[in-house]
C-alpha positions as CSV (number, residue, x, y, z in Angstrom):
1,M,0.0,-0.1,0.0
2,N,1.1,3.7,-0.8
3,A,2.2,5.3,2.6
4,L,-0.3,8.1,1.5
5,P,-3.4,6.1,1.9
6,L,-2.3,4.2,4.9
7,I,-1.9,7.8,6.8
8,L,-5.5,8.7,5.4
9,T,-6.9,5.6,6.8
10,V,-5.4,5.8,10.3
11,F,-6.0,9.8,10.5
12,V,-9.5,9.1,10.1
13,A,-9.8,6.3,12.4
14,C,-7.8,8.0,15.0
15,A,-9.6,11.2,14.9
16,V,-12.5,9.5,16.1
17,E,-10.7,8.4,19.0
18,A,-9.1,11.8,20.0
19,V,-12.8,13.4,19.7
20,E,-13.9,11.1,22.3
21,A,-11.0,11.4,24.7
22,L,-10.9,15.5,24.0
23,T,-14.4,15.5,25.3
24,I,-13.5,14.1,28.6
25,I,-10.4,16.0,29.1
26,L,-12.5,19.2,28.4
27,A,-15.0,18.3,30.5
28,A,-12.6,17.9,33.7
29,G,-10.0,20.4,32.7
30,I,-12.8,23.1,32.3
31,T,-14.9,22.0,35.3
32,R,-12.3,20.7,38.1
33,E,-9.0,21.5,37.4
34,W,-6.2,21.8,34.5
35,K,-3.3,21.2,36.5
36,S,-4.7,17.7,37.3
37,T,-6.6,16.6,34.4
38,L,-2.9,17.2,32.3
39,Q,-1.1,15.2,34.4
40,G,-3.6,12.1,34.3
41,A,-3.7,12.8,30.6
42,G,0.1,12.6,30.4
43,V,0.7,9.9,32.8
44,A,-2.2,7.8,30.2
45,V,0.5,8.9,27.1
46,V,3.6,7.7,28.8
47,A,1.8,4.6,29.5
48,L,0.5,4.2,26.3
49,A,4.1,4.8,24.8
50,V,5.5,2.1,26.9
51,I,2.7,-0.3,25.1
52,T,3.7,0.6,22.2
53,A,7.5,0.3,22.5
54,I,6.7,-3.3,24.1
55,V,4.2,-4.7,21.7
56,G,5.2,-2.5,18.2
57,P,8.6,-4.8,17.9
58,A,7.2,-8.0,19.6
59,V,4.6,-8.0,16.6
60,S,6.8,-7.2,13.7
61,Y,8.8,-10.2,14.4
62,L,5.9,-12.3,13.7
63,P,5.6,-14.3,10.4
64,L,3.9,-11.6,8.3
65,T,1.2,-14.6,6.8
66,P,0.1,-15.7,10.1
67,L,0.1,-12.0,11.1
68,R,-2.1,-10.9,8.5
69,L,-4.3,-13.8,9.2
70,V,-5.1,-13.4,12.5
71,V,-5.0,-9.2,12.4
72,G,-7.4,-9.2,9.3
73,A,-10.1,-11.1,11.1
74,L,-9.5,-8.7,14.1
75,L,-9.9,-5.7,11.9
76,A,-13.1,-7.4,10.1
77,I,-15.1,-7.9,13.1
78,F,-13.9,-4.6,14.5
79,G,-14.9,-2.8,11.2
80,L,-18.2,-4.7,10.9
81,Q,-19.2,-3.5,14.3
82,W,-18.2,-0.1,13.7
83,L,-20.5,-0.3,10.6
84,R,-23.3,-1.8,12.2
85,K,-23.6,1.0,14.8
86,A,-23.3,3.4,12.3
87,V,-25.8,1.7,9.8
88,L,-28.4,1.6,13.0
89,R,-27.5,5.6,14.0
90,A,-27.8,6.8,10.3
91,T,-31.4,5.1,10.4
92,G,-32.5,6.1,13.4
93,F,-32.8,2.7,15.2
94,K,-30.2,3.6,17.5
95,A,-29.5,7.4,18.8
96,L,-26.8,9.2,17.3
97,H,-23.7,9.7,19.5
98,D,-24.1,13.4,20.8
99,E,-20.8,14.7,21.8
100,A,-22.7,17.3,23.3
101,S,-24.7,15.3,25.7
102,A,-21.8,13.2,26.4
103,Y,-19.6,15.9,27.5
104,L,-22.6,17.8,29.9
105,K,-22.9,14.1,31.4
106,E,-19.2,14.4,32.4
107,V,-19.5,18.0,33.6
108,A,-22.4,16.9,35.8
109,A,-20.0,13.7,37.1
110,A,-17.1,16.0,37.7
111,E,-19.0,19.1,39.4
112,A,-20.7,16.3,41.7
113,A,-17.2,14.7,42.8
114,S,-15.5,15.7,45.5
115,A,-12.5,17.3,46.1
116,D,-9.6,14.5,47.0
117,K,-5.8,15.3,47.4
118,R,-3.6,11.8,46.9
119,H,0.0,11.1,45.7
120,G,0.6,15.0,45.2
121,V,-2.3,15.3,43.0
122,N,-4.2,18.3,43.2
123,D,-7.2,16.7,42.1
124,W,-7.6,13.1,42.2
125,Y,-10.9,12.9,40.5
126,S,-10.0,15.1,37.3
127,F,-6.3,13.2,37.2
128,T,-8.2,9.6,37.0
129,L,-10.9,10.7,34.6
130,A,-8.4,12.3,32.3
131,F,-6.1,9.1,32.7
132,K,-8.5,6.1,31.9
133,G,-10.2,8.6,29.4
134,V,-6.7,9.0,27.4
135,L,-5.6,5.6,28.2
136,L,-8.8,3.8,26.6
137,E,-9.4,5.6,23.6
138,G,-5.4,5.5,23.5
139,L,-5.3,1.9,23.6
140,E,-7.5,1.7,20.4
141,V,-5.4,4.2,18.5
142,V,-2.7,1.9,19.4
143,F,-4.2,-1.0,18.1
144,I,-4.6,0.8,14.7
145,V,-1.2,1.8,14.6
146,I,0.4,-1.5,15.2
147,T,-2.1,-3.8,13.2
148,F,-1.9,-1.2,10.3
149,G,1.8,-0.5,10.4
150,D,2.6,-3.9,10.6
151,N,1.0,-5.4,7.9
152,Q,1.8,-2.9,5.8
153,R,5.8,-2.7,7.2
154,N,5.5,0.6,7.7
155,V,4.9,1.9,11.3
156,G,6.1,5.2,10.7
157,A,3.6,6.1,8.2
158,A,0.5,4.5,10.9
159,A,2.1,6.5,13.5
160,L,2.1,9.8,11.4
161,G,-1.2,9.7,10.6
162,A,-2.1,8.7,14.3
163,I,0.0,11.9,15.8
164,I,-1.3,14.3,12.9
165,A,-5.1,13.4,13.9
166,I,-4.1,13.4,17.8
167,I,-2.5,17.3,17.1
168,V,-5.5,18.5,14.6
169,V,-8.2,17.1,17.4
170,A,-6.4,18.4,20.2
171,A,-5.4,22.0,18.7
172,L,-9.6,22.7,17.4
173,G,-10.6,21.2,20.8
174,F,-8.3,23.5,23.2
175,A,-8.8,26.8,20.7
176,L,-12.8,26.3,20.9
177,K,-12.7,25.1,24.7
178,A,-15.8,23.1,23.6
179,P,-16.7,19.8,22.4
180,L,-15.9,19.3,18.8
181,T,-19.9,19.0,18.4
182,K,-19.8,19.7,14.4
183,V,-18.2,16.6,13.6
184,P,-19.8,14.4,11.5
185,E,-18.7,11.9,14.0
186,N,-21.3,9.1,12.8
187,W,-20.4,9.5,8.9
188,M,-16.6,9.0,10.1
189,K,-17.1,5.8,11.8
190,F,-18.9,4.8,9.0
191,A,-16.1,5.2,7.1
192,V,-14.0,3.7,9.5
193,G,-16.0,0.6,9.6
194,V,-16.0,0.3,5.7
195,M,-11.8,0.8,5.6
196,L,-11.6,-1.4,8.5
197,T,-13.7,-4.1,7.2
198,S,-12.1,-3.6,3.7
199,F,-8.6,-3.9,5.0
200,G,-8.8,-6.9,7.4
201,T,-10.8,-8.8,4.9
202,F,-8.2,-8.4,2.1
203,W,-5.2,-8.8,4.6
204,G,-7.1,-12.0,6.3
205,A,-8.0,-13.9,3.1
206,E,-3.9,-13.0,1.8
207,G,-3.2,-15.0,5.1
208,A,-5.8,-17.7,4.4
209,G,-3.7,-17.9,1.1
210,V,-5.8,-15.6,-1.5
211,A,-4.0,-13.8,-4.4
212,W,-5.6,-10.9,-5.0
213,P,-6.2,-9.7,-9.0
214,G,-3.6,-6.7,-9.3
215,N,-2.4,-7.4,-5.3
216,D,-3.1,-3.9,-3.3
217,A,-5.5,-2.6,-6.5
218,A,-7.8,-5.1,-5.5
219,L,-8.5,-2.6,-2.3
220,L,-9.8,0.0,-5.3
221,V,-12.5,-2.5,-5.8
222,L,-13.0,-4.0,-2.5
223,V,-13.6,-0.4,-0.4
224,P,-16.4,0.8,-2.5
225,V,-18.3,-2.7,-2.4
226,V,-17.9,-2.7,1.1
227,A,-19.2,0.9,1.2
228,L,-22.2,0.3,-1.4
229,V,-23.3,-2.8,0.4
230,A,-23.0,-0.9,3.5
231,A,-25.3,2.3,1.9
232,A,-27.3,-0.3,0.6
233,Y,-28.5,-1.4,4.5
234,I,-29.1,2.3,5.0
235,F,-31.8,2.8,2.2
236,W,-33.0,-0.6,3.0
237,L,-33.5,0.0,6.8
238,R,-34.9,3.7,6.2
239,G,-37.3,2.2,4.2
240,R,-38.4,-0.1,7.3
241,Q,-38.2,2.8,9.7
242,A,-40.4,4.8,7.3
243,T,-43.0,1.7,7.1
244,L,-42.6,1.5,10.9
245,R,-43.7,4.9,11.7
246,A,-46.5,5.0,9.3
247,A,-48.0,1.6,10.7
248,S,-47.4,3.4,14.7
249,T,-49.0,6.6,13.2
250,S,-52.2,4.8,11.6
251,E,-52.5,2.8,14.7
252,S,-52.3,5.7,16.4
253,V,-55.7,7.2,14.8
254,N,-57.5,4.1,14.8
255,A,-57.3,4.3,18.5
């Protein structure tokens, strides 16, 4: 795969995780205390760097064929989960993920929590909230970087895509001092789901011994096909949703 598509794919996937981590950090920092919040986020980043330093090189020593089979299967599973949620949200069968609402919930919890100083940290709640938020979302970023990077033997390009995503999201969030509610998160997740499913299918099949026509060029067909199938489900489910609403309205009128 060319480095640019790899960077762009990782960028979009990691931007989604960065937006969710940013929401938690802003809620803790604005409502409670910035120093403790940034300390928690910093410790989480260090922990993620250690995990990456240990796991990344270890994975790179594994034989490429079985690695692609296992990682391809995992990526396909994650991708299909993301696609399922994105399709259901796009059709109204599942509520949209609302960053503004998530932010307000975190703010309410932060305001209700009592002040507690521990281990040299002025506000332990802010510290732990930021630490857990960055660590959990960051683990997904690490997984994306390592799997995409190692499969293409270009961890540097994958890491660059992740770093750019984190910098862009963080810069926008701290400049606005508000959650990025205008980001079309569901459609970003839809795009990421398409990419993960496509690459997972591609690499998993290669690991199983399939020779794709045109090698990497087959992705130029596979990605649009996955996107079109998912889009077809959206149109079909929207039709079902309209039918269910019409039936519900008719029953209400008759009652």
